[in-house]
C-alpha positions as a Markdown table, in Angstrom:
| # | Residue | x | y | z |
|---|---|---|---|---|
| 1 | Met | -0.1 | 0.0 | 0.0 |
| 2 | Cys | 2.7 | 2.6 | 1.0 |
| 3 | Arg | 4.4 | 2.2 | -2.1 |
| 4 | Ser | 2.0 | 4.4 | -3.8 |
| 5 | Ile | 3.2 | 7.2 | -1.2 |
| 6 | Lys | 5.5 | 9.4 | -3.5 |
| 7 | Thr | 7.7 | 12.0 | -2.6 |
| 8 | Leu | 6.3 | 15.7 | -2.4 |
| 9 | Arg | 9.3 | 17.9 | -2.3 |
| 10 | Pro | 11.3 | 19.1 | -5.0 |
| 11 | Pro | 13.2 | 17.9 | -6.9 |
| 12 | Ala | 11.3 | 14.7 | -6.8 |
| 13 | Leu | 8.0 | 16.5 | -7.8 |
| 14 | Pro | 8.3 | 18.9 | -10.3 |
| 15 | His | 5.7 | 21.4 | -9.3 |
| 16 | Glu | 4.7 | 22.1 | -5.8 |
| 17 | Ala | 2.7 | 19.1 | -3.8 |
| 18 | Thr | -1.2 | 19.9 | -4.5 |
| 19 | Glu | -3.7 | 19.5 | -1.7 |
| 20 | Glu | -4.7 | 16.3 | -3.6 |
| 21 | Asp | -1.3 | 14.9 | -3.3 |
| 22 | Val | -1.1 | 15.6 | 0.3 |
| 23 | Arg | -4.3 | 14.0 | 0.8 |
| 24 | Ala | -3.6 | 11.0 | -1.1 |
| 25 | Ala | -0.5 | 10.5 | 0.9 |
| 26 | Ala | -2.0 | 11.0 | 4.1 |
| 27 | Leu | -4.8 | 8.6 | 3.1 |
| 28 | Gln | -2.3 | 5.9 | 2.0 |
| 29 | Tyr | -0.2 | 6.2 | 5.6 |
| 30 | Val | -3.8 | 5.7 | 7.5 |
| 31 | Arg | -4.9 | 2.9 | 5.4 |
| 32 | Lys | -1.5 | 1.2 | 5.9 |
| 33 | Val | -1.4 | 1.9 | 9.7 |
| 34 | Ser | -4.9 | 0.7 | 10.4 |
| 35 | Gly | -5.0 | -2.0 | 8.0 |
| 36 | Phe | -8.3 | -0.9 | 6.4 |
| 37 | Arg | -8.7 | 0.1 | 2.9 |
| 38 | Ala | -11.9 | 1.8 | 3.8 |
| 39 | Pro | -13.4 | 2.0 | 7.5 |
| 40 | Ala | -16.5 | 0.6 | 8.8 |
| 41 | Ala | -19.3 | 3.0 | 9.4 |
| 42 | His | -18.6 | 3.1 | 13.1 |
| 43 | Asn | -14.8 | 4.1 | 12.6 |
| 44 | Arg | -15.1 | 6.5 | 9.8 |
| 45 | Glu | -14.9 | 9.6 | 11.8 |
| 46 | Val | -11.9 | 8.8 | 13.6 |
| 47 | Phe | -10.2 | 7.6 | 10.2 |
| 48 | Glu | -11.0 | 10.8 | 8.6 |
| 49 | Arg | -10.0 | 12.8 | 11.1 |
| 50 | Ala | -6.5 | 11.1 | 11.2 |
| 51 | Val | -6.4 | 11.6 | 7.2 |
| 52 | Ala | -7.0 | 15.3 | 7.9 |
| 53 | Glu | -4.4 | 15.4 | 10.8 |
| 54 | Ile | -1.7 | 13.8 | 9.0 |
| 55 | Ala | -2.5 | 16.0 | 5.8 |
| 56 | Glu | -2.0 | 19.0 | 8.1 |
| 57 | Ala | 1.4 | 17.7 | 9.8 |
| 58 | Thr | 2.5 | 17.1 | 6.2 |
| 59 | Arg | 1.7 | 20.7 | 4.7 |
| 60 | Glu | 3.6 | 21.8 | 8.0 |
| 61 | Leu | 6.5 | 19.7 | 7.0 |
| 62 | Leu | 6.9 | 20.7 | 3.5 |
| 63 | Ala | 6.5 | 24.5 | 4.3 |
| 64 | Gly | 9.2 | 24.3 | 6.7 |
| 65 | Ile | 11.6 | 21.9 | 4.9 |
| 66 | Glu | 14.9 | 23.4 | 3.5 |
| 67 | Val | 16.3 | 21.6 | 0.4 |
| 68 | Arg | 19.9 | 22.7 | 0.2 |
| 69 | Gly | 21.0 | 23.4 | -3.4 |
| 70 | Ser | 17.5 | 24.1 | -4.3 |
| 71 | Thr | 16.3 | 26.9 | -6.4 |
| 72 | Gly | 12.7 | 26.4 | -5.5 |
| 73 | Arg | 10.8 | 28.5 | -2.4 |
| 74 | Ser | 12.9 | 27.1 | 0.4 |
| 75 | Ala | 16.3 | 28.3 | -1.0 |
| 76 | Glu | 14.7 | 31.8 | -1.9 |
| 77 | Gly | 14.8 | 33.0 | 1.7 |
| 78 | Ala | 18.4 | 31.4 | 2.5 |
| 79 | Val | 21.1 | 34.1 | 3.0 |
């Protein structure tokens, strides 16, 4: 399952990760960890909350990560 999670930072991605990219990665992670491809009705809320929280953590990580030698947005603020 997790093999379909792709690297979401440059230079592995030719563009900035989209919301769809981030959510897809979070969903694959939650599926792998939980062992469920889709949650049962009684687990849907906690499953979706986990996807949302992991997606948010991923966005924060990508926004803060510095890729040395990159000409992308992370290197623009470097001195």
